[in-house]
A tleap script that builds the chain and sets N, CA, C and O, in Angstrom:
source leaprc.protein.ff14SB
mol = sequence {
  NMET THR GLU ASN ARG VAL ILE LEU ASN ASN
  ILE THR TRP GLU THR PHE ASN GLN LEU LEU
  LYS GLU LEU GLY ASP LYS ARG VAL ILE ARG
  LEU ALA TYR ASP GLN GLU ILE VAL GLU ILE
  MET THR PRO PHE GLY GLN HIE GLU TYR SER
  ASN ARG PHE ILE ASP ASN LEU ILE LEU VAL
  ILE ALA LEU GLU LEU ASP LEU ASN ILE LYS
  THR MET GLY SER LEU THR LEU LYS LYS GLU
  ILE CILE
}
set mol.1.N position { 180.328 -115.947 -48.844 }
set mol.1.CA position { 180.545 -116.920 -49.900 }
set mol.1.C position { 181.858 -116.581 -50.616 }
set mol.1.O position { 182.150 -115.411 -50.861 }
set mol.2.N position { 182.624 -117.580 -50.940 }
set mol.2.CA position { 183.896 -117.362 -51.625 }
set mol.2.C position { 183.811 -117.907 -53.036 }
set mol.2.O position { 182.935 -118.703 -53.375 }
set mol.3.N position { 184.751 -117.448 -53.843 }
set mol.3.CA position { 184.817 -117.988 -55.189 }
set mol.3.C position { 185.454 -119.367 -55.133 }
set mol.3.O position { 186.229 -119.667 -54.224 }
set mol.4.N position { 185.128 -120.190 -56.094 }
set mol.4.CA position { 185.695 -121.526 -56.183 }
set mol.4.C position { 186.634 -121.586 -57.370 }
set mol.4.O position { 186.336 -121.049 -58.436 }
set mol.5.N position { 187.772 -122.243 -57.183 }
set mol.5.CA position { 188.744 -122.393 -58.261 }
set mol.5.C position { 189.162 -123.848 -58.381 }
set mol.5.O position { 189.333 -124.550 -57.384 }
set mol.6.N position { 189.323 -124.283 -59.622 }
set mol.6.CA position { 189.841 -125.618 -59.920 }
set mol.6.C position { 190.978 -125.430 -60.913 }
set mol.6.O position { 190.839 -124.695 -61.891 }
set mol.7.N position { 192.096 -126.088 -60.665 }
set mol.7.CA position { 193.251 -126.019 -61.554 }
set mol.7.C position { 193.437 -127.385 -62.208 }
set mol.7.O position { 193.479 -128.411 -61.529 }
set mol.8.N position { 193.547 -127.385 -63.534 }
set mol.8.CA position { 193.800 -128.614 -64.301 }
set mol.8.C position { 195.151 -128.479 -64.993 }
set mol.8.O position { 195.414 -127.471 -65.650 }
set mol.9.N position { 195.998 -129.475 -64.851 }
set mol.9.CA position { 197.332 -129.458 -65.452 }
set mol.9.C position { 197.395 -130.348 -66.685 }
set mol.9.O position { 196.574 -131.249 -66.860 }
set mol.10.N position { 198.377 -130.085 -67.533 }
set mol.10.CA position { 198.640 -130.878 -68.741 }
set mol.10.C position { 197.454 -130.911 -69.696 }
set mol.10.O position { 197.112 -131.963 -70.236 }
set mol.11.N position { 196.832 -129.761 -69.900 }
set mol.11.CA position { 195.688 -129.641 -70.805 }
set mol.11.C position { 196.182 -128.994 -72.101 }
set mol.11.O position { 196.816 -127.939 -72.068 }
set mol.12.N position { 195.898 -129.614 -73.217 }
set mol.12.CA position { 196.334 -129.062 -74.501 }
set mol.12.C position { 195.451 -127.882 -74.892 }
set mol.12.O position { 194.335 -127.726 -74.396 }
set mol.13.N position { 195.974 -127.061 -75.786 }
set mol.13.CA position { 195.232 -125.921 -76.319 }
set mol.13.C position { 193.956 -126.404 -77.001 }
set mol.13.O position { 192.906 -125.772 -76.882 }
set mol.14.N position { 194.046 -127.520 -77.712 }
set mol.14.CA position { 192.883 -128.076 -78.411 }
set mol.14.C position { 191.809 -128.507 -77.409 }
set mol.14.O position { 190.622 -128.268 -77.629 }
set mol.15.N position { 192.223 -129.135 -76.320 }
set mol.15.CA position { 191.271 -129.564 -75.294 }
set mol.15.C position { 190.605 -128.352 -74.643 }
set mol.15.O position { 189.399 -128.363 -74.397 }
set mol.16.N position { 191.379 -127.321 -74.368 }
set mol.16.CA position { 190.825 -126.092 -73.796 }
set mol.16.C position { 189.761 -125.498 -74.714 }
set mol.16.O position { 188.685 -125.117 -74.253 }
set mol.17.N position { 190.055 -125.417 -76.005 }
set mol.17.CA position { 189.076 -124.873 -76.952 }
set mol.17.C position { 187.828 -125.742 -77.041 }
set mol.17.O position { 186.723 -125.222 -77.195 }
set mol.18.N position { 187.988 -127.046 -76.947 }
set mol.18.CA position { 186.835 -127.951 -76.957 }
set mol.18.C position { 185.984 -127.729 -75.710 }
set mol.18.O position { 184.755 -127.751 -75.778 }
set mol.19.N position { 186.637 -127.517 -74.581 }
set mol.19.CA position { 185.932 -127.232 -73.331 }
set mol.19.C position { 185.105 -125.960 -73.460 }
set mol.19.O position { 183.940 -125.932 -73.062 }
set mol.20.N position { 185.703 -124.902 -74.015 }
set mol.20.CA position { 184.975 -123.654 -74.233 }
set mol.20.C position { 183.766 -123.873 -75.130 }
set mol.20.O position { 182.680 -123.356 -74.868 }
set mol.21.N position { 183.969 -124.641 -76.185 }
set mol.21.CA position { 182.879 -124.913 -77.133 }
set mol.21.C position { 181.735 -125.666 -76.455 }
set mol.21.O position { 180.567 -125.323 -76.637 }
set mol.22.N position { 182.072 -126.685 -75.677 }
set mol.22.CA position { 181.038 -127.496 -75.031 }
set mol.22.C position { 180.306 -126.731 -73.924 }
set mol.22.O position { 179.116 -126.957 -73.704 }
set mol.23.N position { 180.993 -125.844 -73.237 }
set mol.23.CA position { 180.350 -125.064 -72.177 }
set mol.23.C position { 179.477 -123.944 -72.732 }
set mol.23.O position { 178.530 -123.513 -72.074 }
set mol.24.N position { 179.787 -123.472 -73.933 }
set mol.24.CA position { 178.975 -122.447 -74.580 }
set mol.24.C position { 179.273 -121.044 -74.086 }
set mol.24.O position { 180.093 -120.849 -73.189 }
set mol.25.N position { 178.601 -120.069 -74.679 }
set mol.25.CA position { 178.841 -118.659 -74.389 }
set mol.25.C position { 178.070 -118.140 -73.174 }
set mol.25.O position { 178.411 -117.084 -72.642 }
set mol.26.N position { 177.058 -118.848 -72.733 }
set mol.26.CA position { 176.192 -118.352 -71.648 }
set mol.26.C position { 176.577 -118.947 -70.290 }
set mol.26.O position { 175.719 -119.078 -69.417 }
set mol.27.N position { 177.825 -119.301 -70.101 }
set mol.27.CA position { 178.262 -119.936 -68.864 }
set mol.27.C position { 178.538 -118.888 -67.790 }
set mol.27.O position { 178.853 -117.740 -68.100 }
set mol.28.N position { 178.420 -119.286 -66.540 }
set mol.28.CA position { 178.729 -118.428 -65.406 }
set mol.28.C position { 180.208 -118.544 -65.051 }
set mol.28.O position { 180.820 -117.572 -64.607 }
set mol.29.N position { 180.773 -119.709 -65.241 }
set mol.29.CA position { 182.165 -119.929 -64.862 }
set mol.29.C position { 183.115 -119.229 -65.823 }
set mol.29.O position { 182.782 -118.991 -66.984 }
set mol.30.N position { 184.285 -118.907 -65.329 }
set mol.30.CA position { 185.338 -118.270 -66.125 }
set mol.30.C position { 186.487 -119.251 -66.269 }
set mol.30.O position { 186.831 -119.965 -65.327 }
set mol.31.N position { 187.075 -119.280 -67.450 }
set mol.31.CA position { 188.203 -120.169 -67.702 }
set mol.31.C position { 189.407 -119.372 -68.171 }
set mol.31.O position { 189.274 -118.397 -68.910 }
set mol.32.N position { 190.578 -119.798 -67.733 }
set mol.32.CA position { 191.824 -119.178 -68.176 }
set mol.32.C position { 192.791 -120.295 -68.544 }
set mol.32.O position { 192.798 -121.354 -67.916 }
set mol.33.N position { 193.607 -120.050 -69.568 }
set mol.33.CA position { 194.565 -121.048 -70.037 }
set mol.33.C position { 195.943 -120.407 -70.133 }
set mol.33.O position { 196.095 -119.325 -70.700 }
set mol.34.N position { 196.947 -121.083 -69.575 }
set mol.34.CA position { 198.324 -120.613 -69.690 }
set mol.34.C position { 199.273 -121.799 -69.550 }
set mol.34.O position { 199.298 -122.466 -68.516 }
set mol.35.N position { 200.041 -122.049 -70.583 }
set mol.35.CA position { 201.079 -123.080 -70.579 }
set mol.35.C position { 200.580 -124.428 -70.046 }
set mol.35.O position { 201.141 -124.983 -69.101 }
set mol.36.N position { 199.529 -124.935 -70.665 }
set mol.36.CA position { 198.930 -126.241 -70.352 }
set mol.36.C position { 198.266 -126.313 -68.980 }
set mol.36.O position { 198.026 -127.402 -68.460 }
set mol.37.N position { 197.971 -125.151 -68.396 }
set mol.37.CA position { 197.248 -125.110 -67.130 }
set mol.37.C position { 195.926 -124.384 -67.369 }
set mol.37.O position { 195.900 -123.284 -67.922 }
set mol.38.N position { 194.833 -125.012 -66.947 }
set mol.38.CA position { 193.511 -124.400 -67.053 }
set mol.38.C position { 193.029 -124.084 -65.641 }
set mol.38.O position { 193.052 -124.935 -64.752 }
set mol.39.N position { 192.597 -122.849 -65.461 }
set mol.39.CA position { 191.986 -122.451 -64.201 }
set mol.39.C position { 190.505 -122.219 -64.473 }
set mol.39.O position { 190.137 -121.471 -65.378 }
set mol.40.N position { 189.668 -122.867 -63.680 }
set mol.40.CA position { 188.220 -122.709 -63.779 }
set mol.40.C position { 187.768 -122.006 -62.504 }
set mol.40.O position { 188.086 -122.451 -61.401 }
set mol.41.N position { 187.025 -120.905 -62.654 }
set mol.41.CA position { 186.620 -120.108 -61.504 }
set mol.41.C position { 185.139 -119.767 -61.586 }
set mol.41.O position { 184.622 -119.431 -62.651 }
set mol.42.N position { 184.472 -119.858 -60.455 }
set mol.42.CA position { 183.113 -119.341 -60.339 }
set mol.42.C position { 183.194 -118.098 -59.467 }
set mol.42.O position { 183.380 -118.204 -58.255 }
set mol.43.N position { 183.055 -116.911 -60.074 }
set mol.43.CA position { 183.181 -115.675 -59.300 }
set mol.43.C position { 182.030 -115.505 -58.317 }
set mol.43.O position { 180.911 -115.950 -58.572 }
set mol.44.N position { 182.315 -114.857 -57.194 }
set mol.44.CA position { 181.262 -114.595 -56.222 }
set mol.44.C position { 180.819 -113.140 -56.326 }
set mol.44.O position { 181.416 -112.364 -57.073 }
set mol.45.N position { 179.800 -112.771 -55.601 }
set mol.45.CA position { 179.172 -111.460 -55.725 }
set mol.45.C position { 180.113 -110.283 -55.573 }
set mol.45.O position { 180.028 -109.329 -56.347 }
set mol.46.N position { 181.016 -110.321 -54.589 }
set mol.46.CA position { 181.928 -109.210 -54.370 }
set mol.46.C position { 182.825 -108.982 -55.578 }
set mol.46.O position { 183.132 -107.840 -55.919 }
set mol.47.N position { 183.244 -110.056 -56.223 }
set mol.47.CA position { 184.074 -109.959 -57.433 }
set mol.47.C position { 183.313 -109.217 -58.527 }
set mol.47.O position { 183.856 -108.314 -59.163 }
set mol.48.N position { 182.068 -109.595 -58.744 }
set mol.48.CA position { 181.261 -108.955 -59.778 }
set mol.48.C position { 180.957 -107.497 -59.420 }
set mol.48.O position { 180.949 -106.631 -60.294 }
set mol.49.N position { 180.710 -107.229 -58.142 }
set mol.49.CA position { 180.457 -105.854 -57.712 }
set mol.49.C position { 181.681 -104.982 -58.002 }
set mol.49.O position { 181.551 -103.871 -58.516 }
set mol.50.N position { 182.866 -105.491 -57.669 }
set mol.50.CA position { 184.103 -104.737 -57.913 }
set mol.50.C position { 184.291 -104.467 -59.400 }
set mol.50.O position { 184.689 -103.369 -59.789 }
set mol.51.N position { 184.007 -105.462 -60.229 }
set mol.51.CA position { 184.129 -105.276 -61.682 }
set mol.51.C position { 183.220 -104.157 -62.168 }
set mol.51.O position { 183.649 -103.297 -62.938 }
set mol.52.N position { 181.976 -104.163 -61.729 }
set mol.52.CA position { 181.018 -103.154 -62.175 }
set mol.52.C position { 181.409 -101.766 -61.669 }
set mol.52.O position { 181.253 -100.774 -62.381 }
set mol.53.N position { 181.918 -101.700 -60.434 }
set mol.53.CA position { 182.355 -100.423 -59.882 }
set mol.53.C position { 183.490 -99.840 -60.735 }
set mol.53.O position { 183.464 -98.659 -61.081 }
set mol.54.N position { 184.468 -100.660 -61.067 }
set mol.54.CA position { 185.593 -100.207 -61.886 }
set mol.54.C position { 185.107 -99.797 -63.273 }
set mol.54.O position { 185.543 -98.776 -63.805 }
set mol.55.N position { 184.211 -100.582 -63.858 }
set mol.55.CA position { 183.624 -100.225 -65.162 }
set mol.55.C position { 183.000 -98.833 -65.113 }
set mol.55.O position { 183.252 -97.993 -65.978 }
set mol.56.N position { 182.182 -98.603 -64.090 }
set mol.56.CA position { 181.494 -97.315 -63.961 }
set mol.56.C position { 182.468 -96.172 -63.720 }
set mol.56.O position { 182.293 -95.082 -64.265 }
set mol.57.N position { 183.477 -96.407 -62.922 }
set mol.57.CA position { 184.480 -95.384 -62.649 }
set mol.57.C position { 185.206 -94.969 -63.933 }
set mol.57.O position { 185.382 -93.779 -64.196 }
set mol.58.N position { 185.617 -95.941 -64.712 }
set mol.58.CA position { 186.298 -95.656 -65.982 }
set mol.58.C position { 185.366 -94.915 -66.931 }
set mol.58.O position { 185.791 -93.986 -67.618 }
set mol.59.N position { 184.100 -95.318 -66.975 }
set mol.59.CA position { 183.134 -94.650 -67.845 }
set mol.59.C position { 182.972 -93.172 -67.476 }
set mol.59.O position { 182.945 -92.316 -68.360 }
set mol.60.N position { 182.865 -92.869 -66.191 }
set mol.60.CA position { 182.715 -91.485 -65.747 }
set mol.60.C position { 183.969 -90.672 -66.100 }
set mol.60.O position { 183.862 -89.543 -66.578 }
set mol.61.N position { 185.142 -91.241 -65.868 }
set mol.61.CA position { 186.386 -90.542 -66.208 }
set mol.61.C position { 186.453 -90.287 -67.711 }
set mol.61.O position { 186.814 -89.189 -68.137 }
set mol.62.N position { 186.110 -91.288 -68.513 }
set mol.62.CA position { 186.132 -91.130 -69.972 }
set mol.62.C position { 185.158 -90.043 -70.419 }
set mol.62.O position { 185.477 -89.248 -71.304 }
set mol.63.N position { 183.988 -90.004 -69.821 }
set mol.63.CA position { 183.007 -88.965 -70.172 }
set mol.63.C position { 183.531 -87.577 -69.806 }
set mol.63.O position { 183.402 -86.635 -70.588 }
set mol.64.N position { 184.116 -87.456 -68.626 }
set mol.64.CA position { 184.651 -86.163 -68.184 }
set mol.64.C position { 185.796 -85.688 -69.073 }
set mol.64.O position { 185.942 -84.489 -69.314 }
set mol.65.N position { 186.610 -86.629 -69.562 }
set mol.65.CA position { 187.750 -86.277 -70.406 }
set mol.65.C position { 187.400 -86.293 -71.897 }
set mol.65.O position { 188.261 -86.092 -72.754 }
set mol.66.N position { 186.119 -86.536 -72.184 }
set mol.66.CA position { 185.630 -86.602 -73.564 }
set mol.66.C position { 186.411 -87.629 -74.392 }
set mol.66.O position { 186.813 -87.362 -75.525 }
set mol.67.N position { 186.615 -88.810 -73.797 }
set mol.67.CA position { 187.308 -89.906 -74.474 }
set mol.67.C position { 186.290 -90.867 -75.061 }
set mol.67.O position { 185.247 -91.125 -74.461 }
set mol.68.N position { 186.594 -91.389 -76.221 }
set mol.68.CA position { 185.738 -92.379 -76.860 }
set mol.68.C position { 186.243 -93.761 -76.458 }
set mol.68.O position { 187.333 -94.169 -76.859 }
set mol.69.N position { 185.451 -94.478 -75.669 }
set mol.69.CA position { 185.854 -95.816 -75.246 }
set mol.69.C position { 184.836 -96.840 -75.719 }
set mol.69.O position { 183.696 -96.508 -76.044 }
set mol.70.N position { 185.269 -98.076 -75.750 }
set mol.70.CA position { 184.415 -99.181 -76.159 }
set mol.70.C position { 184.362 -100.182 -75.016 }
set mol.70.O position { 185.402 -100.667 -74.569 }
set mol.71.N position { 183.163 -100.498 -74.537 }
set mol.71.CA position { 183.019 -101.482 -73.470 }
set mol.71.C position { 182.768 -102.852 -74.085 }
set mol.71.O position { 182.103 -102.970 -75.115 }
set mol.72.N position { 183.300 -103.872 -73.452 }
set mol.72.CA position { 183.223 -105.214 -74.018 }
set mol.72.C position { 182.487 -106.213 -73.131 }
set mol.72.O position { 182.046 -107.245 -73.635 }
set mol.73.N position { 182.337 -105.957 -71.855 }
set mol.73.CA position { 181.712 -106.935 -70.968 }
set mol.73.C position { 182.611 -108.146 -70.826 }
set mol.73.O position { 183.832 -108.035 -70.933 }
set mol.74.N position { 182.012 -109.304 -70.586 }
set mol.74.CA position { 182.798 -110.536 -70.499 }
set mol.74.C position { 183.233 -110.924 -71.899 }
set mol.74.O position { 182.430 -110.957 -72.832 }
set mol.75.N position { 184.486 -111.211 -72.026 }
set mol.75.CA position { 185.049 -111.440 -73.349 }
set mol.75.C position { 186.108 -112.521 -73.267 }
set mol.75.O position { 186.906 -112.537 -72.330 }
set mol.76.N position { 186.126 -113.407 -74.219 }
set mol.76.CA position { 187.164 -114.422 -74.310 }
set mol.76.C position { 188.146 -114.016 -75.389 }
set mol.76.O position { 187.781 -113.872 -76.556 }
set mol.77.N position { 189.386 -113.833 -74.995 }
set mol.77.CA position { 190.451 -113.538 -75.950 }
set mol.77.C position { 191.316 -114.784 -76.080 }
set mol.77.O position { 191.743 -115.368 -75.084 }
set mol.78.N position { 191.564 -115.176 -77.309 }
set mol.78.CA position { 192.349 -116.388 -77.524 }
set mol.78.C position { 193.469 -116.110 -78.522 }
set mol.78.O position { 193.253 -115.540 -79.591 }
set mol.79.N position { 194.665 -116.530 -78.139 }
set mol.79.CA position { 195.803 -116.458 -79.045 }
set mol.79.C position { 196.727 -117.609 -78.665 }
set mol.79.O position { 197.289 -117.634 -77.570 }
set mol.80.N position { 196.873 -118.539 -79.562 }
set mol.80.CA position { 197.760 -119.666 -79.305 }
set mol.80.C position { 199.203 -119.211 -79.464 }
set mol.80.O position { 199.571 -118.628 -80.483 }
set mol.81.N position { 200.009 -119.479 -78.459 }
set mol.81.CA position { 201.430 -119.128 -78.511 }
set mol.81.C position { 202.202 -120.413 -78.775 }
set mol.81.O position { 202.086 -121.400 -78.049 }
set mol.82.N position { 202.970 -120.364 -79.810 }
set mol.82.CA position { 203.724 -121.566 -80.211 }
set mol.82.C position { 205.155 -121.444 -79.779 }
set mol.82.O position { 205.953 -122.349 -80.022 }
savepdb mol mol.pdb
quit
């Protein structure tokens, strides 16, 4: 199974934020916005497995080096660039 991607062009920042609001926080799909382009992706299992592997690897390294880290999970970061 592969991941699916859809690209939307000429989307305003306001429209992107409305889309996020309407889809809610419990969505499976991932959205990215850059210069009026929205990418919508449904990740597949291998993608999620790789993410978890990297998370665990970083956690073990941080524990061994006695580093204080903060895990965030899936997170939406938004900053409008004018």
